[in-house]
N, C-alpha and C positions, 0 to 999 in steps of 0.2 A: 422323709416323697412327702406328706402332709403340710410338713412346715412349710415345704419350701414353695407348695402351689397357695400356701395360706401369706406368703410375704411377695407373691408375683403381686398376685390381684392385688394384695396393697400400693405395690410400685406402680401398677396401671388405670389404678384408680388416683393415686397423685398427680400420674403424669397426667390421663386427664382434667383433673381439676385449674393443672396451670396452663392445657391449652383452651381449656376452656375459657379464662381469666382475660389469655390475650389476644382473643378474636371478639372479646367488646361485647359478648351475648346480653347486660345488660347483670349479669346474676352477681353478688359480689358477698365476700365475707360478712358474716352477719355485725350487723356490727358498725359499721365504714361504710364510709358514705360514699353515693358514688359520682365514677370521676365526669363531671361535665365540661363537652367541648367546647374552648374558648369565642362566646360569640362575638361576629364580625367587626371590625371597627365601625361605628358609625361616626356619619365626617361631621362634625361641627356649624351647625347655621353663622360663622363666625363673616364667611364672606360672602357673595350678592350670588344669585343663580346665574348660568349661564345666559347672557341678553342678546340680545341683538344684534351678529355680527356688525361691528365696529363700534358701535355705542361703549366708552368712558365708562368702567364697570362704576358702580352707588358705592359714595365713601361709607357710605355704611345702611349694609344687607334688612334693617328694622327700620329707617330710615330715609325715602326716595331722596327728600327738601335735606340733607346733610351739607350739601352742599350751598345755603341758604342765609348761613349764618350770619346775625348784622355785622356789617362792612367788611365781608371775605371779597370782596373785589376779585376779578380777574385782575391780571395785566393787562388783558384788551382795554376795560374799561375804564382801568384809577384812575386816570387824569383825566374824565371826560368831564366838563359841570357838570352838577346835578339838576338837571329841568323834569318837566311834566310836562309832553305832549298831551296836548287835545283836540282828538278831530272832530270838526265842527261841523256834520251831516248837511246841513239845507245848508250851509254855507259856504263850503266850499272847501273849507282852511284847517290851519292846524292851528290852535292857539298855543306857544311856550312858555311857560311859569316858570319863575324862581322860583322854590320853596322854603327860600331862607325870607323871602320877603309878601311870597306868596302875589305876588304881582304878576301880568300877563307885561312878556318882556319884548316879545317877537310874536307877527302874524303870520303865516305860512300860506300863500293860495297854494293847493293842489287841484285835486279834479273832482269828476261833478259825486255828489255823494260820498265823503269817507269815513270808512264804519271801523276799523279798527287803525291805531300804531302798533305797527307787531316788529318785533330785537328779531334781527337776526342769529340762526345758529351760532352762527359763528362770532357773535356776540357784535360787530364791528361798522351794523347798519339800520337803521330803522327803516323800514316798509310800511308809507301809509297804503291802506287799501281801498280804493278808487270805485265800489260796487258800480256802481252805475256809468262811469265813466274809463272803465273797461280797462285799468290803468295801476299801473303801482306807484308811487313817487317815495323814490330813496332819498332821506334826510343822512347826511352824514353826522353822526351823534359827539364825533369830536368838536363839529365848527357851528353844528345845525346848520348848516347851507343842504338846501334841495339842491336834486340833482334830475337829470334827465330822466321822465316817468318811463316805464319800463309798460309794452302793451297784454294785457292779461286778462282775461275775458270775463264777469260778472266773480268776481274778487272781493266777496264779501268776507270773506275772515281768511288765515293762515296760519298755518303753524308749517314744523317740523318734525322730521322723524329722526329719531335719540341719537344714531350713528352721523346726520349732518350729511345723506345719502342725497335727499330729497327736501322740496318744499312740497306740502299738501296744501292746493286752495282750495277751499269753503266753496264751489261754485254754486249758492243757494238757490236760484231760478233756473241755472243753465242744468238741475238734478244731478251733478257732476262731482266725486272727488277727483283732482288733478289732481294727479304729481308731475312737479317739475324740478328743473337745473334749482337749486339755491340759488345760486349767483347771479345766471343769466334771465332763468325762470322760463327756458327751454320748457314747450315740453314734454313729458315721455311718455305721460300713461293715462289715461282719461275711465274714469273709472263709473259706470253709470250708475244713477241709485235708481229706487224707484217710490223709494219717502221722497215728503215736501220738502224743501227747506234748511238742508243740509249746516249749521251752522259755526255750532262750536263741540271742544272733544278734548281730548286728556289720553295720556300712553300708560298702559301698563308698567310696572316697574321695570321686567326686564325688556321692556319695548319692542314686545314684540304682536304685540295689536296693539289697536284702539277703540275708542268707544264714544258714536259722534251721535249727537243729539239732531234731530229736523222738527225743527221749531211747528211748520206750516201743518206737520201730521201726528204729529205726536206722536214717534216712535226713535228708538235707537237704534244704532246699528254696531254692529262688531265686525272688525279690517284689521288683517292681518296682513301686517305692516311689509313682511320681507316679499311677501306676496302678492300685494297688491288692490287687497283680496275681499269684497263683504264675508264671511266665514257667518253671520246671526242676524238676524235684525228680531224685532219683536216690539210691540203696540203697547204703550199706555195705558195702564189700565187705571184710565179714570176721560169719560166724553171730554173732548176740550183739550186737555193737554198740552199745554205749550212748554217744552222743552230750552232748558238757556244754555248754561257756563255747565262745564264739566272737570270736577279735579278728582284725583284718585287721595286716599288718605295716606298719612307717611308711613303706615307698614305695608303698601302696598297690596290689601285686601282688598279697601272697598271701594266703588266709583260714589260718589254725589254727585248726582244732576238737581241745576235747578230745573223748579218749574212757575211759570210768573200767573198760569191758570188756578193749580195746584195748589197753590201759597204758599210754596217747600221745596224741602230735597226729595227727591227717589233716591232710597238707597240699595246702592247693585251692587251685587258679585259678578266681578265681570269673569273669571273664569269662569266660574255656571253657564252665565250670562241667561241667571232665572226670572223670574216679574219680581219686577223690588218694591218695595214695601215708601209707604209715600213720611215723612216729616214734616209736619206744619213749619213753617219759621213767617213766614209775616206776607199779607196780600204784595202781590206781585214778586215773588222769590226771583231772584234773577244773574245776581253776582257772586265767585266761590275766592276767595283767597287768602291765604294761607300765611300760618303768622311764624316772622323768625325765630321763633325756636318749636312750629312745628305742633305745636299743643293746643292751639286753638285757628278755628275756623272763622273769618268774617265774612257772612250773609247780606247782601242788598236787597229790601226788602222795594222796590221803586216806587210800590202803590199803592206804600201809607207812609214814606219817608224815613223808616229807619234801617235798623243793623240788627242782625241776630249774632250771639254767637255763641259756633258750636264746639266744646272742649269732647275731644280725640279717643282722651283717657278716662273719661265720667258720659264718655257716649252720652251725648247730653248736650244741649240749650241751653246755657247758666245766666247770659245776660243780653238783652234789647237794647236798645240805645235808640232814642229820638233825635234827628232831628227839628233844632228850636225850630219855627214859620214852618216845617215841613218839608219836602224837596222830593225829589227823586231818583234817590242815586242806583245808576245803572251800574256800570263798568271801571275799574282800574288796577290798582296795585298800593303794597305796601313800602313805605320807604327803606330806602338802603339798613338803616340802622333801627328801620322796626319800630320804630315807637305812632307813626303818622301813615292812618289809612288814605287811599287819595280815593272819590268814586265822584265821575260825572253825575248832570241834576238834568239827563236828558229830557227833559218837556220843561226846563225850568229856564235854560241859556246859563248858569253856571259850576264851578267845580267844588266840592266837598276835600275841604283837611278835616279828618277824623283824629284825636289824641288814642292811641288805641290801649292807653294804663285804664284808663278813662271811661272815653265814651264821650269826650268834650266836641264838640265843632269849635277848631281851631281857627280857621277860616272858612268864608264861603269868597267864587271870586266870580265875575261877571268872565262870560267868555259870549264865543261865537252863540246860531239857531244850531239846536238837535247835538248838542256837546256827547257822545259816544264812547268808544274803546279807549279810553284815554291810557298813555305808559308811561310808568315814574321809572325814569329812569338816567344814571346804569340803578341797575340793583345786581346784590351777587351771586354765584352760582358761575359754575364751568358751561356752562350752553343755552340754549336757549330751542327751548320748545314751539314756542312764537304763541298765538293770540295775545295779549298784555302784556303776557312778558309770565312764561309758563321755565322755571329754570330748573338745573337741576346740575 
């Protein structure tokens, strides 16, 4: 009887051990490794994050400029003649330069105070922003012929949402961001702003917001693209700041804002929209242009006649190119093959062609008075976000 009770207790203990082991209580036989649950699969970052509805996905989630490689022209623009279009603000004309001969081949009369020549989202039209004439003049880049001006009030600069749904007019003196039909330019929504001098912008990698510079009050805005609303605003930490051009880094993490009075670039975390830091470049820092390999950014210093070169991987300025005989390098763009940087000479009635390999000045071309936001066209890319050519 005693042996039977002892055997029963032994069997019961064994059963309890089996039961406990099956319940996953964390008790394991001595020397055995714990059994871990399989970790959930972590999605690979080989695809771009979900972007603004209707926006073409990035070709490379790590490089917003992946579509801008040398010679990678869209079928839409492949047969367009290569030209440099220069709006002469004081002459009310656009000078057209043949980049192979460095000669002005045509002068197009436009409206009062043309500021920028802007490629449309669909790449089919160049819009001349006649700021004080309150019109946009369309130019057909296939023929170079100007069309009938479209009435648009205070079009200092022009951008397009990444999905192509709206044109965004930077109405600087009206203190508005005006969302319009990208083809007819019919007004869809006006967004009043409390800052002064909205002028330049760039979009986040996912297209869901854009950062705007306010030149005359030294401020930055963050705007929700889909809602068409200002969601952030800040004063730059420098008395007398005058922010100009805006560009996002290839990895989409950082915005750079040129400032002609701070003589450098503000470095901004767009997502957090916290106070940016200043990276000095040169007197009158003004325009920002990305190289065709996404490795460097060319920074025009209008007040001293130089171009600084910023290396994204090294996160620092690596070179400075000085224009012989000085000058006032302002706005422009990079040639389709990436070999030439074109910049207007704002106060010298001229345009500069600069070798991007050496920094050597290739040409200095006389144009009209007050040349400003010139456009090199065509350029690689699938669509345009506006200004003098921001392509993705």
